[in-house]
C-alpha positions as CSV (number, residue, x, y, z in Angstrom):
1,M,95.6,106.3,93.3
2,K,97.4,104.2,91.0
3,S,97.3,100.4,90.9
4,K,100.3,98.4,92.0
5,R,101.6,95.1,91.4
6,N,99.1,92.5,93.0
7,L,97.0,95.4,94.1
8,T,94.3,96.9,91.6
9,R,92.2,100.2,92.4
10,F,88.5,99.6,91.5
11,T,85.9,102.6,91.1
12,Y,82.6,101.9,90.1
13,E,80.1,104.7,90.2
14,S,77.3,102.6,88.9
15,A,77.7,100.2,91.6
16,A,78.7,102.5,94.3
17,F,82.2,100.3,94.9
18,E,85.5,101.8,95.6
19,G,88.4,100.1,97.0
20,W,91.4,97.8,96.4
21,R,91.5,94.1,95.0
22,L,94.5,91.8,96.3
23,C,95.0,89.1,93.7
24,I,98.1,86.9,93.7
25,S,98.6,83.4,91.7
26,R,101.3,81.2,92.7
27,A,101.8,77.4,91.9
28,G,98.2,77.0,90.5
29,T,96.2,78.6,93.3
30,T,94.9,82.1,93.2
31,F,94.1,84.2,96.3
32,T,91.7,87.0,95.9
33,K,90.0,89.5,98.3
34,Y,88.6,93.0,98.2
35,F,89.4,95.9,100.6
36,P,86.4,98.2,100.1
37,D,87.1,102.0,101.2
38,K,83.8,102.1,103.1
39,K,84.6,99.2,105.3
40,F,88.3,100.5,106.1
41,G,87.7,104.1,106.3
42,G,89.1,105.5,103.1
43,G,91.4,104.7,100.1
44,K,94.6,105.0,102.0
45,K,93.6,102.6,104.8
46,S,92.1,100.1,102.5
47,L,95.3,100.2,100.7
48,A,97.3,99.8,103.7
49,A,95.3,96.7,105.0
50,A,95.6,95.3,101.5
51,E,99.3,95.8,101.7
52,R,99.7,94.3,105.1
53,A,97.8,91.3,103.9
54,L,99.8,91.0,100.6
55,V,103.1,91.0,102.7
56,E,102.0,88.3,105.0
57,L,100.4,86.0,102.0
58,K,103.9,86.2,100.1
59,A,105.9,85.5,103.2
60,L,103.5,82.5,103.7
61,I,103.7,81.3,99.8
62,E,107.5,81.9,99.4
63,G,108.4,79.7,102.8
64,S,105.8,76.9,101.9
65,K,106.5,73.4,100.4
66,R,105.3,72.4,97.2
67,V,103.8,69.0,96.3
68,D,104.0,68.0,92.6
69,G,104.7,71.9,91.9
70,K,101.4,73.0,93.6
71,L,100.9,74.7,96.9
72,T,99.8,72.0,99.8
73,A,96.4,72.1,101.1
74,T,97.5,73.4,104.6
75,T,99.4,76.3,102.8
76,V,96.0,77.2,100.9
77,K,94.1,76.9,104.0
78,K,96.8,79.3,106.1
79,G,96.7,81.9,103.1
80,E,92.6,81.7,103.0
81,K,92.8,82.4,106.8
82,I,95.3,85.4,106.5
83,L,92.8,86.9,104.0
84,A,89.9,86.5,106.2
85,E,91.5,88.0,109.0
86,A,92.8,90.7,107.0
87,T,91.5,94.3,108.9
């Protein structure tokens, strides 16, 4: 599987980790979450979960207000909640 924008495929044989990393930066804030294949039941399922979380996160960020060019604390908390609940 090939990496996509904001989604990177990680395969570490020495660390026994395989999965996807979602990473998106906007307005001075970076959101990151790992979606391991083991937890989600395979590479395609972990990718699907990462893509769903990315769509929700982008919608939140694009529709949010900014203060001095940065995301508000409320928006950051909502983004972190989206990532925490991603399944």
